[in-house]
Backbone of each chain as ProteinMPNN parsed JSONL, in Angstrom:
{"seq_chain_A": "MSTNERYTILKDIIKIYLPEDVAIEAVSEESHFINELNINSAHLVDIVLDVEDAFDIRLENEDMDQMQTVKDALQIIDNKLS", "coords_chain_A": {"N_chain_A": [[94.576, 117.516, 67.941], [93.808, 120.651, 66.814], [95.366, 123.981, 66.874], [93.519, 125.869, 66.917], [91.371, 124.55, 68.217], [92.574, 124.197, 70.743], [92.812, 126.506, 71.397], [90.034, 127.579, 71.693], [89.335, 125.733, 73.691], [90.74, 126.704, 75.832], [89.675, 129.431, 76.117], [87.194, 128.79, 76.979], [87.711, 127.894, 79.329], [88.981, 130.275, 80.629], [86.872, 131.916, 80.66], [85.268, 131.33, 82.855], [86.764, 132.642, 84.968], [86.785, 135.315, 84.571], [86.419, 138.651, 85.581], [83.297, 140.39, 86.359], [83.208, 142.75, 84.893], [84.598, 142.277, 82.552], [84.423, 141.198, 79.369], [84.105, 138.141, 77.526], [84.57, 138.407, 74.72], [86.583, 140.276, 74.912], [88.877, 139.001, 75.266], [91.794, 138.291, 73.703], [94.578, 136.717, 71.912], [96.92, 138.217, 72.681], [96.095, 138.993, 75.145], [96.83, 139.886, 78.553], [96.948, 138.177, 81.376], [96.794, 139.115, 84.188], [96.898, 142.063, 83.967], [95.381, 143.086, 81.829], [93.172, 141.377, 81.982], [92.251, 141.3, 84.33], [92.386, 139.131, 85.978], [93.092, 137.644, 89.126], [95.674, 136.636, 91.119], [94.957, 134.174, 92.518], [92.974, 133.064, 91.043], [94.353, 132.621, 88.525], [95.822, 130.525, 89.251], [93.696, 128.868, 89.421], [92.78, 128.469, 86.737], [95.016, 127.449, 85.537], [95.063, 124.714, 86.817], [92.692, 124.0, 86.019], [93.245, 123.852, 83.19], [95.305, 121.626, 83.233], [93.708, 119.832, 83.975], [91.87, 119.56, 81.543], [93.631, 119.268, 79.33], [95.088, 117.16, 80.065], [97.728, 117.492, 81.375], [100.714, 118.543, 82.923], [101.566, 121.259, 84.852], [104.434, 123.093, 85.935], [106.257, 125.09, 88.213], [107.956, 127.047, 87.032], [106.476, 127.186, 84.542], [104.257, 128.554, 85.453], [105.247, 130.825, 86.101], [106.032, 131.941, 83.74], [103.724, 132.024, 82.564], [102.014, 134.596, 81.247], [100.537, 135.868, 79.229], [97.647, 135.148, 77.367], [98.62, 133.865, 74.871], [100.977, 132.839, 75.867], [100.03, 130.874, 77.42], [98.962, 129.263, 75.721], [101.22, 128.561, 74.251], [102.635, 126.986, 76.099], [100.976, 124.976, 76.676], [101.132, 123.651, 73.995], [103.843, 122.975, 74.043], [103.752, 121.165, 76.222], [102.069, 119.002, 75.144], [103.507, 118.252, 72.744]], "CA_chain_A": [[93.9, 118.531, 68.443], [94.335, 121.885, 66.249], [95.696, 125.149, 67.605], [92.32, 126.547, 67.194], [90.351, 123.814, 69.109], [93.053, 124.62, 72.052], [92.346, 128.052, 71.86], [88.64, 127.458, 71.957], [89.24, 125.025, 75.349], [91.172, 127.695, 76.853], [88.923, 130.254, 76.249], [86.224, 128.433, 77.59], [88.168, 128.072, 80.822], [89.215, 131.525, 81.169], [85.416, 132.545, 80.709], [84.719, 131.007, 84.095], [87.345, 133.362, 85.89], [86.883, 136.741, 84.206], [85.674, 139.412, 86.285], [81.913, 140.623, 85.586], [83.278, 143.889, 83.971], [85.387, 141.969, 81.254], [83.631, 140.055, 78.462], [84.842, 137.016, 76.752], [85.01, 139.07, 73.627], [87.777, 140.997, 75.109], [89.977, 138.059, 75.436], [92.832, 137.722, 72.622], [95.929, 135.914, 72.26], [98.048, 138.922, 73.369], [95.573, 139.615, 76.36], [97.692, 139.685, 79.614], [95.833, 137.805, 82.319], [96.435, 139.956, 85.363], [96.977, 143.523, 83.663], [94.302, 143.325, 81.062], [91.77, 140.827, 82.059], [91.934, 141.508, 85.848], [92.366, 137.947, 86.678], [93.773, 137.814, 90.091], [96.573, 135.471, 91.024], [94.557, 132.837, 92.829], [92.112, 132.513, 89.661], [95.309, 132.08, 87.461], [95.948, 129.039, 89.639], [92.478, 127.844, 89.006], [93.086, 128.32, 85.305], [96.187, 126.383, 85.292], [94.512, 123.41, 87.322], [91.454, 123.427, 84.871], [94.049, 123.643, 82.004], [95.783, 120.702, 83.363], [92.755, 118.75, 83.827], [91.219, 119.722, 80.048], [94.63, 118.531, 78.287], [95.92, 115.78, 80.677], [99.205, 117.746, 81.255], [101.124, 118.92, 84.384], [102.494, 122.468, 84.637], [105.443, 123.346, 87.033], [106.411, 126.457, 88.986], [108.47, 127.835, 85.87], [105.435, 127.317, 83.603], [103.332, 129.455, 85.786], [105.929, 132.229, 86.166], [106.011, 132.403, 82.391], [102.413, 132.383, 81.708], [101.729, 135.866, 81.466], [99.407, 135.983, 78.424], [96.942, 134.141, 76.621], [99.549, 133.365, 74.12], [102.09, 131.992, 76.654], [99.48, 129.72, 78.035], [98.678, 128.139, 74.551], [102.585, 127.964, 74.092], [102.891, 126.067, 77.231], [100.221, 123.685, 76.27], [101.656, 123.275, 72.685], [105.153, 122.382, 74.222], [103.394, 119.843, 76.894], [101.446, 118.031, 74.213], [104.39, 117.69, 71.76]], "C_chain_A": [[94.747, 120.007, 67.612], [94.701, 123.022, 67.328], [94.541, 125.902, 67.982], [91.284, 126.019, 68.258], [91.142, 124.198, 70.477], [92.768, 125.787, 72.337], [90.888, 128.069, 72.422], [88.597, 126.671, 73.566], [89.572, 125.794, 76.035], [90.533, 128.771, 77.058], [87.67, 129.917, 77.209], [86.406, 128.354, 79.236], [88.4, 129.267, 81.293], [87.953, 132.344, 81.497], [85.105, 132.478, 82.074], [85.12, 131.947, 85.106], [87.202, 134.854, 85.555], [85.918, 137.415, 85.198], [84.279, 139.96, 85.661], [82.134, 141.566, 84.544], [84.177, 143.688, 82.601], [84.547, 140.977, 80.572], [84.474, 139.174, 77.822], [85.314, 137.556, 75.418], [86.263, 139.894, 73.558], [88.9, 140.314, 75.053], [90.624, 137.786, 73.798], [93.882, 137.036, 72.886], [96.927, 136.769, 72.959], [97.387, 139.355, 74.735], [96.632, 139.142, 77.703], [96.615, 139.353, 80.909], [95.505, 138.635, 83.509], [96.177, 141.408, 85.013], [95.733, 143.922, 82.939], [93.087, 142.663, 81.452], [91.318, 140.665, 83.662], [91.852, 140.275, 86.536], [93.199, 137.926, 87.802], [94.819, 136.474, 90.036], [95.982, 134.23, 91.616], [93.636, 132.334, 91.663], [93.147, 132.267, 88.576], [95.629, 130.759, 87.987], [94.771, 128.0, 89.303], [92.528, 127.71, 87.599], [93.99, 127.327, 85.079], [95.761, 125.055, 85.67], [93.57, 123.092, 86.249], [92.31, 122.982, 83.47], [94.687, 122.087, 81.952], [95.029, 119.439, 83.146], [92.11, 118.403, 82.226], [92.535, 118.915, 79.117], [95.546, 117.555, 79.052], [97.378, 116.324, 80.689], [99.514, 118.401, 82.844], [102.154, 120.319, 84.072], [103.319, 122.589, 85.95], [105.411, 124.784, 87.234], [106.819, 127.479, 87.762], [107.514, 128.096, 84.85], [104.556, 128.359, 84.071], [103.996, 130.797, 85.824], [105.942, 132.704, 84.481], [104.882, 132.62, 81.808], [101.529, 133.584, 82.095], [100.441, 136.379, 80.45], [98.658, 134.929, 77.902], [97.74, 133.086, 75.804], [100.416, 132.43, 74.666], [101.592, 130.754, 77.299], [99.333, 128.665, 76.784], [100.285, 127.6, 74.269], [103.064, 126.798, 75.074], [102.364, 124.762, 76.999], [100.69, 122.903, 75.274], [102.981, 122.474, 73.218], [104.816, 121.11, 75.247], [103.054, 118.875, 76.018], [102.323, 117.45, 73.371], [105.417, 116.67, 72.196]], "O_chain_A": [[95.927, 120.322, 67.767], [94.344, 122.934, 68.502], [94.436, 126.491, 69.058], [90.558, 126.714, 68.968], [90.403, 124.535, 71.402], [92.473, 126.139, 73.479], [90.639, 128.551, 73.527], [87.858, 127.081, 74.461], [88.91, 125.908, 77.067], [90.68, 129.274, 78.172], [87.252, 130.699, 78.063], [85.592, 128.632, 80.116], [88.044, 129.459, 82.456], [87.904, 133.228, 82.353], [84.664, 133.505, 82.591], [84.348, 132.244, 86.018], [87.576, 135.624, 86.439], [84.861, 136.912, 85.581], [84.186, 139.952, 84.433], [81.547, 141.477, 83.465], [84.436, 144.571, 81.784], [84.03, 140.03, 81.165], [85.627, 139.531, 77.581], [86.409, 137.184, 74.996], [86.881, 140.177, 72.532], [89.949, 140.907, 74.803], [90.015, 137.197, 72.906], [94.161, 136.727, 74.045], [97.726, 136.256, 73.743], [98.074, 140.06, 75.475], [97.136, 138.019, 77.7], [95.713, 140.093, 81.303], [94.357, 138.886, 83.876], [95.322, 142.014, 85.659], [95.076, 144.902, 83.29], [92.009, 143.241, 81.312], [90.326, 140.077, 84.094], [91.297, 140.249, 87.635], [94.337, 138.26, 87.472], [94.803, 135.568, 89.203], [96.486, 133.172, 91.239], [93.633, 131.128, 91.415], [92.716, 131.625, 87.618], [95.716, 129.839, 87.175], [94.829, 126.802, 89.027], [92.249, 126.568, 87.233], [93.678, 126.348, 84.402], [96.059, 124.159, 84.881], [93.634, 122.03, 85.631], [92.062, 121.967, 82.819], [94.637, 121.403, 80.93], [95.338, 118.423, 82.523], [91.911, 117.264, 81.802], [92.268, 118.035, 78.298], [96.654, 117.233, 78.624], [98.23, 115.689, 80.068], [98.665, 118.659, 83.697], [103.139, 120.396, 83.338], [102.825, 122.168, 86.997], [104.709, 125.568, 86.594], [106.186, 128.507, 87.524], [107.614, 129.156, 84.231], [104.054, 129.097, 83.224], [103.346, 131.816, 85.594], [105.849, 133.895, 84.184], [104.787, 133.246, 80.752], [100.631, 133.625, 82.936], [99.547, 137.134, 80.833], [99.085, 133.78, 78.018], [97.652, 131.863, 75.918], [100.649, 131.352, 74.119], [102.296, 129.813, 77.667], [99.557, 127.459, 76.884], [100.535, 126.407, 74.098], [103.785, 125.857, 74.741], [102.981, 123.699, 77.067], [100.753, 121.68, 75.4], [103.145, 121.331, 72.793], [105.513, 120.1, 75.148], [103.709, 117.833, 76.054], [102.166, 116.258, 73.105], [106.184, 116.175, 71.371]]}, "seq_chain_B": "MTFDEILKNLPYTQPFLFVDELLHIDSNGVKGCFTFDSTLEFYKGHFIENPVTPGAILTECCAQIGVVSLGIYLLGMQEVIINDALQIGLSSSAMEFYEVVLPNEKVTVTSEKEYFRFHKLKCRVKMHNQAGKLVCKGVISGMLKSN", "coords_chain_B": {"N_chain_B": [[107.771, 120.347, 111.29], [107.12, 121.621, 114.506], [104.265, 122.107, 116.51], [104.604, 124.223, 118.029], [106.523, 126.026, 116.645], [105.004, 126.642, 114.458], [102.785, 128.108, 115.635], [104.648, 130.168, 116.476], [105.16, 131.229, 113.936], [102.813, 132.357, 113.139], [101.648, 135.235, 111.489], [100.179, 136.889, 113.448], [98.998, 138.74, 116.184], [97.518, 139.607, 119.373], [94.906, 142.094, 119.07], [94.091, 140.4, 117.201], [94.543, 137.596, 116.895], [93.367, 134.317, 116.464], [94.03, 131.751, 117.339], [94.645, 129.37, 119.633], [95.732, 126.755, 120.146], [97.154, 123.913, 118.546], [96.052, 120.884, 117.576], [96.326, 118.618, 115.916], [98.143, 117.862, 113.015], [98.928, 117.181, 109.745], [100.155, 116.621, 106.304], [97.702, 116.655, 105.082], [95.894, 118.063, 106.376], [94.483, 119.849, 109.144], [93.905, 120.637, 112.62], [92.736, 122.349, 115.302], [92.278, 124.808, 118.059], [90.44, 127.315, 119.818], [89.52, 129.806, 122.184], [87.061, 132.032, 122.785], [87.486, 134.793, 124.381], [85.684, 136.642, 126.678], [86.368, 139.269, 126.8], [87.253, 140.255, 124.617], [87.494, 142.744, 122.111], [85.448, 143.18, 120.008], [83.131, 142.358, 121.053], [81.807, 144.428, 122.194], [80.612, 145.888, 120.459], [78.986, 144.081, 118.801], [76.581, 142.273, 119.348], [74.754, 145.446, 120.099], [74.782, 145.589, 123.557], [74.178, 142.646, 123.37], [76.188, 140.311, 123.261], [77.655, 138.502, 120.561], [79.656, 136.323, 118.773], [81.059, 137.684, 115.828], [80.237, 136.584, 112.425], [82.238, 137.024, 110.455], [84.456, 136.961, 112.209], [84.464, 134.219, 112.886], [84.994, 133.283, 110.554], [87.56, 134.159, 110.105], [88.931, 132.93, 112.253], [88.553, 130.188, 111.391], [90.321, 130.434, 108.92], [92.588, 131.342, 109.911], [93.415, 129.104, 111.617], [93.0, 126.871, 109.876], [93.852, 127.404, 107.333], [96.071, 129.174, 107.205], [97.69, 128.246, 109.299], [98.227, 125.593, 108.659], [99.251, 126.085, 106.016], [101.766, 127.222, 106.575], [102.866, 125.124, 107.71], [102.886, 123.319, 105.469], [104.699, 124.766, 103.859], [106.998, 124.616, 105.339], [107.433, 121.859, 105.082], [108.346, 121.998, 102.544], [110.606, 122.939, 102.776], [110.907, 125.551, 102.751], [112.008, 128.634, 103.886], [110.904, 130.285, 106.624], [110.184, 133.591, 107.23], [110.294, 137.139, 108.077], [109.521, 137.835, 105.661], [107.284, 136.314, 104.832], [104.468, 136.253, 103.093], [101.138, 136.446, 103.016], [97.684, 136.181, 101.995], [94.111, 136.285, 101.787], [92.121, 134.661, 99.557], [89.666, 133.59, 98.631], [86.638, 133.054, 100.236], [83.816, 130.949, 101.179], [81.237, 130.612, 103.052], [79.053, 128.674, 105.508], [76.74, 129.152, 108.167], [75.611, 127.928, 111.077], [75.398, 127.773, 113.905], [75.257, 129.978, 116.846], [78.228, 131.568, 118.5], [78.987, 132.299, 121.62], [80.501, 134.725, 123.889], [83.384, 133.043, 125.622], [82.94, 130.8, 124.856], [84.602, 127.835, 123.602], [85.973, 126.975, 120.482], [86.436, 124.337, 117.915], [88.347, 123.832, 115.043], [88.515, 122.133, 112.027], [90.357, 121.251, 109.332], [90.645, 120.3, 105.985], [92.771, 119.637, 103.33], [92.531, 120.713, 99.958], [93.895, 121.472, 97.791], [97.345, 122.35, 97.484], [98.932, 124.398, 95.561], [101.237, 126.359, 93.201], [101.651, 128.345, 95.123], [98.856, 128.546, 95.97], [96.532, 127.934, 98.534], [93.846, 125.823, 99.128], [91.114, 124.856, 101.036], [88.833, 122.899, 102.66], [86.83, 123.794, 105.379], [85.728, 123.362, 108.794], [84.09, 124.223, 111.684], [83.479, 123.397, 115.102], [81.507, 123.41, 118.002], [81.649, 123.215, 121.731], [79.797, 121.336, 122.365], [79.766, 119.656, 120.293], [78.488, 120.541, 118.229], [78.083, 121.566, 114.814], [79.231, 124.596, 113.91], [79.946, 126.177, 111.831], [80.831, 125.799, 108.23], [82.845, 125.776, 105.261], [84.499, 126.789, 102.354], [87.867, 127.733, 101.996], [90.298, 129.752, 100.49], [93.546, 130.703, 100.291], [96.791, 132.711, 99.502], [99.96, 131.944, 99.672], [103.232, 132.794, 100.367], [106.834, 132.894, 100.999], [109.877, 134.498, 100.77]], "CA_chain_B": [[107.601, 121.554, 112.196], [106.217, 121.549, 115.812], [103.106, 122.866, 116.787], [104.902, 125.64, 118.687], [107.186, 126.65, 115.652], [103.916, 126.859, 113.511], [102.434, 129.018, 116.315], [105.354, 131.281, 116.442], [105.361, 131.652, 112.702], [101.848, 132.976, 112.513], [101.818, 136.592, 111.459], [99.312, 137.735, 114.017], [98.944, 139.038, 117.367], [96.252, 140.384, 120.113], [93.534, 141.304, 119.274], [93.56, 139.487, 115.994], [95.07, 136.168, 116.713], [92.435, 133.168, 116.836], [94.652, 130.295, 117.582], [95.285, 128.958, 120.816], [96.408, 125.366, 120.345], [97.047, 122.89, 117.54], [95.785, 119.438, 118.108], [96.864, 117.755, 115.019], [98.458, 118.512, 111.761], [99.824, 116.556, 108.606], [100.162, 117.235, 104.977], [96.365, 116.731, 104.377], [94.895, 118.684, 107.137], [94.92, 120.539, 110.518], [92.738, 120.516, 113.795], [93.166, 123.187, 116.297], [91.223, 125.333, 118.729], [90.435, 128.857, 120.106], [88.405, 130.201, 123.154], [86.655, 133.434, 122.345], [87.281, 135.464, 125.593], [84.536, 137.38, 126.834], [86.972, 140.617, 127.035], [87.49, 140.529, 123.263], [86.729, 144.139, 121.974], [84.443, 143.575, 119.333], [81.761, 141.911, 121.786], [81.203, 145.734, 122.661], [79.864, 146.482, 119.51], [78.329, 142.918, 118.013], [75.756, 143.364, 118.898], [74.786, 146.205, 121.416], [74.076, 144.606, 124.877], [73.939, 141.153, 123.147], [77.514, 139.915, 122.563], [77.672, 137.268, 119.788], [80.928, 136.328, 117.784], [80.718, 138.052, 114.446], [80.513, 135.395, 111.486], [83.691, 137.434, 109.887], [85.302, 136.647, 113.045], [84.554, 133.001, 113.043], [85.57, 132.789, 109.235], [88.891, 134.343, 110.289], [89.499, 131.955, 112.99], [88.969, 129.105, 110.52], [91.444, 130.798, 108.139], [93.996, 131.163, 110.976], [93.693, 127.593, 111.851], [92.68, 126.072, 108.702], [94.459, 127.734, 106.084], [97.393, 129.894, 107.552], [98.655, 127.331, 109.987], [98.523, 124.394, 107.578], [100.125, 126.579, 105.038], [103.155, 127.34, 107.196], [103.528, 123.75, 107.901], [103.312, 122.926, 104.184], [105.862, 125.541, 103.307], [108.108, 124.059, 106.256], [107.694, 120.698, 104.663], [109.061, 122.195, 101.3], [111.917, 123.651, 103.265], [110.827, 126.99, 102.79], [112.29, 129.153, 105.173], [109.662, 131.209, 106.931], [110.651, 134.605, 108.162], [109.592, 138.132, 107.903], [109.002, 137.715, 103.99], [105.919, 135.538, 104.635], [103.342, 136.88, 102.324], [99.734, 135.751, 102.884], [96.373, 136.961, 101.565], [92.776, 135.566, 101.586], [91.768, 134.888, 98.219], [88.275, 133.459, 98.629], [85.931, 132.175, 101.406], [82.421, 130.693, 100.99], [81.042, 129.955, 104.48], [77.695, 128.62, 105.823], [76.743, 129.471, 109.45], [74.545, 127.187, 111.752], [75.104, 128.081, 115.528], [75.954, 131.131, 117.29], [79.273, 131.36, 119.38], [78.893, 133.417, 122.569], [81.697, 134.949, 124.63], [83.922, 132.423, 126.425], [82.976, 129.432, 124.124], [85.696, 127.262, 122.897], [85.68, 126.224, 119.063], [87.421, 123.511, 117.385], [88.35, 123.868, 113.764], [89.243, 121.038, 111.343], [90.46, 121.761, 107.938], [91.204, 119.289, 104.988], [93.526, 120.487, 102.13], [92.048, 120.394, 98.656], [95.171, 121.337, 96.898], [98.332, 123.596, 97.771], [99.866, 124.412, 94.414], [101.55, 127.797, 92.785], [101.186, 129.307, 96.262], [97.442, 128.73, 96.68], [96.137, 126.616, 99.318], [92.533, 125.722, 99.207], [90.73, 123.983, 102.202], [87.349, 122.562, 103.366], [87.022, 123.971, 106.781], [84.829, 123.156, 109.852], [84.049, 124.485, 112.98], [82.467, 122.874, 115.989], [81.617, 124.146, 119.579], [82.184, 122.239, 122.816], [78.814, 120.355, 122.439], [80.104, 119.027, 119.398], [77.674, 120.862, 117.254], [78.85, 122.216, 113.846], [79.099, 126.271, 114.008], [80.055, 126.861, 110.407], [81.657, 125.268, 107.416], [82.791, 126.265, 103.969], [85.68, 126.464, 101.607], [88.595, 129.123, 102.107], [91.441, 129.769, 99.753], [94.591, 131.733, 100.621], [97.884, 132.722, 98.765], [101.121, 132.013, 100.864], [104.481, 132.47, 99.906], [107.892, 133.305, 101.673], [110.812, 134.606, 99.99]], "C_chain_B": [[106.91, 121.209, 113.335], [105.205, 122.305, 115.732], [103.525, 124.389, 117.239], [105.662, 126.417, 117.615], [106.111, 127.123, 114.814], [103.123, 128.087, 114.353], [103.175, 130.442, 116.264], [105.564, 131.892, 115.143], [104.181, 132.406, 112.148], [102.022, 134.345, 112.684], [100.599, 137.443, 112.081], [99.6, 137.828, 115.419], [97.546, 139.541, 118.202], [96.144, 141.934, 119.319], [93.051, 140.691, 118.087], [94.242, 138.149, 116.024], [93.943, 135.266, 117.375], [92.816, 131.925, 116.744], [95.095, 130.309, 118.773], [96.096, 127.709, 120.805], [96.196, 124.704, 119.176], [97.061, 121.693, 117.967], [96.406, 118.44, 117.253], [97.047, 118.439, 113.493], [99.329, 117.457, 110.808], [99.57, 117.18, 107.143], [98.881, 117.408, 104.374], [95.409, 117.691, 105.153], [95.406, 119.091, 108.516], [93.679, 120.398, 111.377], [93.486, 121.457, 114.878], [92.056, 123.96, 117.062], [91.524, 126.878, 119.177], [89.326, 128.974, 121.005], [88.342, 131.82, 122.901], [86.642, 134.226, 123.812], [86.48, 136.468, 125.479], [84.831, 138.959, 126.766], [87.289, 141.015, 125.643], [86.677, 141.968, 122.835], [85.659, 144.213, 120.915], [83.209, 143.158, 119.961], [81.03, 143.468, 122.031], [80.273, 146.212, 121.825], [78.816, 145.374, 118.76], [77.718, 142.038, 119.016], [75.54, 144.108, 120.131], [74.031, 145.369, 122.543], [73.773, 143.255, 124.527], [75.286, 140.65, 122.517], [77.297, 138.452, 121.731], [78.888, 137.35, 119.004], [80.75, 136.541, 116.469], [81.036, 136.713, 113.455], [81.952, 135.852, 110.702], [84.653, 136.818, 110.727], [85.814, 134.92, 113.206], [85.3, 132.501, 111.605], [87.171, 133.064, 109.468], [89.634, 133.549, 111.196], [89.587, 130.516, 112.096], [89.875, 129.158, 109.623], [92.679, 130.649, 108.818], [94.657, 129.836, 111.066], [93.792, 126.775, 110.559], [93.529, 126.146, 107.566], [95.834, 128.279, 106.316], [98.527, 128.725, 108.248], [99.041, 126.103, 109.424], [99.465, 124.92, 106.425], [101.538, 126.822, 105.578], [103.856, 125.871, 107.511], [103.928, 123.0, 106.623], [104.674, 123.445, 103.748], [107.161, 125.01, 104.333], [108.557, 122.851, 105.606], [108.452, 120.678, 103.13], [110.431, 122.858, 101.626], [112.034, 124.942, 102.911], [111.095, 127.66, 103.892], [111.271, 130.31, 105.455], [110.307, 132.368, 107.74], [109.794, 135.926, 107.76], [108.869, 138.433, 106.528], [107.826, 136.915, 103.842], [104.778, 136.395, 104.081], [102.105, 136.104, 102.219], [98.703, 136.631, 102.368], [95.234, 135.814, 101.234], [92.575, 135.645, 100.384], [90.327, 134.632, 97.857], [87.646, 132.69, 99.803], [84.405, 132.263, 100.905], [82.074, 129.858, 102.213], [79.476, 129.794, 104.85], [77.598, 128.606, 107.284], [75.425, 128.605, 110.019], [74.268, 127.42, 113.106], [75.803, 129.43, 115.808], [77.125, 130.594, 118.185], [79.171, 132.515, 120.316], [80.205, 133.553, 123.225], [81.99, 133.906, 125.646], [83.861, 130.819, 125.918], [84.43, 128.911, 123.449], [85.163, 126.544, 121.665], [86.759, 125.331, 118.624], [87.464, 123.599, 115.944], [89.158, 122.708, 113.099], [89.226, 121.375, 110.016], [91.158, 120.427, 107.018], [91.59, 120.035, 103.544], [92.915, 120.012, 100.922], [93.267, 120.206, 97.71], [96.07, 122.6, 97.445], [99.351, 123.676, 96.332], [100.1, 126.007, 93.917], [101.031, 128.644, 93.881], [99.872, 129.37, 96.964], [97.069, 127.615, 97.252], [94.705, 126.847, 99.477], [92.0, 124.689, 100.024], [89.268, 124.065, 102.363], [87.478, 122.721, 104.846], [85.665, 123.55, 107.52], [84.885, 123.708, 111.018], [82.872, 123.833, 113.874], [82.509, 123.529, 117.405], [81.829, 122.892, 120.348], [81.095, 121.125, 122.886], [79.15, 119.611, 121.277], [79.257, 119.341, 118.15], [78.525, 121.495, 116.024], [78.291, 123.676, 113.785], [79.024, 126.6, 112.596], [80.963, 125.794, 109.549], [81.849, 125.991, 106.142], [84.263, 125.934, 103.358], [86.462, 127.897, 101.593], [89.778, 128.953, 101.385], [92.451, 130.861, 100.23], [95.89, 131.8, 99.66], [99.027, 132.861, 99.926], [102.42, 131.782, 100.012], [105.541, 133.3, 100.947], [109.127, 133.223, 100.787], [112.201, 134.351, 100.534]], "O_chain_B": [[105.992, 120.408, 113.162], [105.181, 123.205, 114.893], [102.962, 125.435, 116.914], [105.43, 127.625, 117.663], [106.356, 128.241, 114.361], [102.833, 129.071, 113.672], [102.63, 131.531, 116.086], [106.1, 133.0, 115.102], [104.233, 132.996, 111.069], [102.455, 134.795, 113.746], [100.089, 138.409, 111.513], [100.419, 137.043, 115.898], [96.554, 139.837, 117.536], [97.079, 142.693, 119.065], [91.859, 140.457, 117.887], [94.47, 137.655, 114.92], [93.615, 135.386, 118.556], [92.154, 131.047, 116.192], [95.912, 131.167, 119.11], [97.13, 127.668, 121.472], [95.083, 124.828, 118.664], [97.968, 121.31, 118.705], [96.98, 117.474, 117.755], [96.32, 119.279, 112.963], [100.38, 116.987, 111.242], [98.831, 118.147, 106.957], [98.737, 118.105, 103.369], [94.332, 118.063, 104.688], [96.504, 118.763, 108.968], [92.583, 120.086, 110.91], [94.656, 121.289, 115.222], [90.898, 123.753, 116.698], [92.564, 127.498, 118.954], [88.269, 128.388, 120.77], [89.281, 132.615, 122.841], [85.543, 134.191, 124.366], [86.417, 137.173, 124.471], [83.939, 139.805, 126.697], [87.615, 142.192, 125.489], [85.517, 142.23, 123.155], [84.965, 145.229, 120.872], [82.17, 143.573, 119.448], [79.805, 143.591, 122.038], [79.278, 146.837, 122.193], [77.854, 145.842, 118.151], [78.362, 141.1, 119.487], [75.991, 143.655, 121.183], [73.003, 144.699, 122.443], [73.1, 142.617, 125.337], [75.402, 140.608, 121.292], [76.824, 137.452, 122.272], [79.186, 138.453, 118.545], [80.268, 135.608, 115.827], [81.955, 135.933, 113.706], [82.725, 134.951, 110.377], [85.599, 136.199, 110.239], [86.919, 134.456, 113.487], [86.042, 131.52, 111.553], [87.985, 132.243, 109.045], [90.849, 133.418, 111.047], [90.607, 129.827, 112.134], [90.41, 128.091, 109.323], [93.638, 129.984, 108.427], [95.8, 129.47, 110.792], [94.763, 126.048, 110.355], [93.894, 125.169, 106.912], [96.748, 127.839, 105.619], [99.675, 128.432, 107.913], [100.128, 125.592, 109.695], [100.355, 124.204, 105.968], [102.467, 126.54, 104.821], [105.057, 125.601, 107.537], [104.913, 122.267, 106.531], [105.596, 122.729, 103.356], [108.304, 125.09, 103.883], [109.759, 122.623, 105.476], [108.992, 119.692, 102.629], [111.216, 123.243, 100.759], [113.133, 125.476, 102.76], [110.486, 127.368, 104.921], [110.905, 131.121, 104.604], [110.896, 132.14, 108.797], [108.716, 135.797, 107.18], [107.862, 139.125, 106.375], [107.34, 136.817, 102.715], [104.248, 137.234, 104.81], [102.011, 135.181, 101.409], [98.92, 137.843, 102.331], [95.404, 134.765, 100.614], [92.817, 136.746, 99.888], [89.771, 135.272, 96.964], [88.227, 131.704, 100.257], [83.864, 133.246, 100.398], [82.473, 128.711, 102.412], [78.691, 130.688, 104.531], [78.507, 127.947, 107.788], [74.347, 128.641, 109.425], [73.124, 127.322, 113.55], [76.728, 129.888, 115.138], [77.119, 129.434, 118.595], [79.26, 133.655, 119.862], [81.006, 132.62, 123.167], [81.147, 133.703, 126.519], [84.497, 129.879, 126.392], [85.198, 129.669, 122.855], [84.224, 125.748, 121.666], [87.924, 125.564, 118.946], [86.341, 123.392, 115.484], [90.264, 122.36, 113.513], [88.184, 121.778, 109.499], [92.079, 119.729, 107.442], [90.882, 120.784, 102.871], [92.765, 118.792, 100.851], [93.585, 119.205, 97.067], [95.562, 123.67, 97.78], [100.385, 123.02, 96.203], [99.243, 126.844, 94.202], [100.164, 129.501, 93.711], [99.629, 129.919, 98.039], [97.173, 126.495, 96.752], [94.301, 127.926, 99.91], [92.393, 123.551, 99.768], [88.601, 125.091, 102.231], [88.133, 121.923, 105.516], [84.623, 123.417, 106.878], [86.02, 123.664, 111.493], [81.689, 123.737, 113.545], [83.508, 124.109, 117.831], [82.107, 121.795, 119.865], [81.396, 120.052, 123.41], [78.564, 118.532, 121.374], [79.261, 118.597, 117.17], [79.649, 121.923, 116.286], [77.094, 123.918, 113.635], [78.081, 127.271, 112.175], [81.732, 125.03, 110.132], [81.013, 126.858, 105.887], [85.013, 125.047, 103.766], [85.925, 128.96, 101.282], [90.387, 127.914, 101.641], [91.978, 131.951, 100.551], [96.018, 130.791, 98.967], [99.008, 133.67, 100.854], [102.626, 130.873, 99.208], [105.121, 134.239, 101.624], [109.444, 132.207, 100.169], [113.18, 134.445, 99.793]]}, "name": "protein", "num_of_chains": 2, "seq": "MSTNERYTILKDIIKIYLPEDVAIEAVSEESHFINELNINSAHLVDIVLDVEDAFDIRLENEDMDQMQTVKDALQIIDNKLSMTFDEILKNLPYTQPFLFVDELLHIDSNGVKGCFTFDSTLEFYKGHFIENPVTPGAILTECCAQIGVVSLGIYLLGMQEVIINDALQIGLSSSAMEFYEVVLPNEKVTVTSEKEYFRFHKLKCRVKMHNQAGKLVCKGVISGMLKSN"}
């Protein structure tokens, strides 16, 4: 799976949890989940659980603490899959 | 953790404590009950001269028994020390209501854990009245952590 494919899958997951006033077009690799995309901490957990299912990986508490931006999430997915 | 220890760790008191007793608890779920005393303040206003327990309060009762009590037990299992630093918050609730609850009725709440991960506890909850009829059911999630 290419990095681009992973990014597309991740964006499809994020889309579900975006508040109504944030468009999917606003999401970039640099986006901060909580500060910029207005995703609350409970929905961040939902994103992590969906990511686990989509990529068949398991994240730990440390991963969750590190996952601030979309790029962080991609990095964690890359690390788990390699 | 014993029922008493869980109840002592609940961060509520009168007039906003809606747990009387826990009947069963394990890592997958909890069962507990509460009696809505007719002297509870909100009956004066909901509704005028027609006291009925508000749905918001039924939801709160489901959350205190089904999510917070269970969450305290699960934190205890992880050997997290529960103290004044316990932070809890409701993150979502989706409830459906079937029966009214009148003053002095006793209800039983049962809750099944869907997951408890990264401080988020998501549960399927049900409330039954003394006749065994389903009062309400739904899904409630909360964030719980203790430092």
